[in-house]
C-alpha positions as CSV (number, residue, x, y, z in Angstrom):
1,X,4.9,-5.4,2.1
2,X,1.2,-6.4,2.2
3,X,-1.3,-4.9,4.6
4,X,-2.3,-7.4,7.3
5,X,-5.6,-7.4,9.2
6,X,-3.7,-6.2,12.3
7,X,-2.7,-3.0,10.3
8,X,-6.4,-2.1,9.8
9,X,-9.0,-0.9,12.2
10,X,-12.4,-2.7,12.5
11,X,-14.1,-0.3,10.1
12,X,-11.5,-0.3,7.3
13,X,-11.7,-3.2,4.9
14,X,-9.4,-1.6,2.4
15,X,-12.3,-0.8,0.2
16,X,-14.1,2.6,0.3
17,X,-17.5,2.6,2.0
18,X,-17.3,-0.9,3.3
19,X,-17.1,-2.0,6.9
20,X,-15.3,-5.1,8.1
21,X,-15.2,-7.3,11.2
22,X,-11.9,-8.5,12.7
23,X,-12.1,-12.1,13.7
24,X,-9.4,-13.7,15.9
25,X,-9.5,-17.5,15.8
26,X,-9.8,-18.9,19.4
27,X,-8.4,-22.2,20.6
28,X,-11.9,-23.9,20.3
29,X,-11.9,-23.2,16.5
30,X,-8.3,-24.2,15.8
31,X,-8.1,-26.9,13.2
32,X,-11.5,-26.2,11.7
33,X,-12.2,-25.2,8.2
34,X,-12.2,-21.4,7.7
35,X,-15.9,-21.2,6.7
36,X,-16.9,-23.3,9.7
37,X,-14.9,-21.2,12.1
38,X,-16.2,-18.0,10.7
39,X,-19.8,-19.3,10.9
40,X,-19.3,-20.1,14.5
41,X,-17.8,-16.7,15.3
42,X,-20.1,-14.6,13.1
43,X,-23.6,-15.9,13.8
44,X,-25.2,-13.1,11.8
45,X,-23.8,-14.7,8.6
46,X,-24.7,-18.2,7.3
47,X,-22.0,-20.6,6.3
48,X,-23.2,-20.4,2.7
49,X,-23.0,-16.6,2.7
50,X,-19.5,-16.8,4.2
51,X,-18.5,-19.2,1.4
52,X,-19.7,-16.6,-1.1
53,X,-17.8,-13.8,0.7
54,X,-14.7,-16.0,0.6
55,X,-15.1,-16.8,-3.1
56,X,-15.6,-13.1,-3.9
57,X,-12.4,-12.0,-2.0
58,X,-14.2,-10.4,1.0
59,X,-12.0,-12.1,3.6
60,X,-8.5,-10.9,4.2
61,X,-6.1,-13.5,5.7
62,X,-3.3,-13.1,8.2
63,X,-0.8,-12.4,5.4
64,X,-2.9,-9.4,4.2
65,X,-4.2,-11.1,1.0
66,X,-7.7,-12.2,0.2
67,X,-8.5,-15.8,1.2
68,X,-10.7,-17.4,-1.4
69,X,-10.8,-21.0,-0.3
70,X,-13.2,-22.0,2.4
71,X,-11.6,-25.4,3.1
72,X,-8.3,-24.1,4.6
73,X,-7.7,-25.0,8.2
74,X,-7.3,-22.2,10.7
75,X,-4.9,-21.9,13.7
76,X,-5.4,-20.3,17.1
77,X,-4.6,-16.6,17.1
78,X,-4.9,-16.1,13.3
79,X,-6.7,-12.8,12.5
80,X,-9.0,-12.4,9.5
81,X,-10.8,-9.4,8.3
82,X,-14.3,-10.1,6.9
83,X,-16.1,-7.6,4.7
84,X,-19.8,-7.9,4.9
85,X,-21.2,-5.7,2.3
86,X,-24.6,-4.0,2.9
87,X,-27.5,-5.8,1.2
88,X,-28.3,-4.4,-2.3
89,X,-31.3,-2.0,-2.2
């Protein structure tokens, strides 16, 4: 059985040494593309950065697997776990 975002706490992205942010999709973002919804909910990340994070497997979807497509449509109440790696030195 896969691990879902609800099984993890906010500091465990499933990868050692990385922190993650839990994002729950509100009604206002329901039906939006995933990258657009995340950009609205995580203002510290640009949409292009979020698209790269998605492409590189840094977003865990409600089913516990990496979401790698930015164009999927989100639903209210879905939970995503977003790894935002520290900038390279």
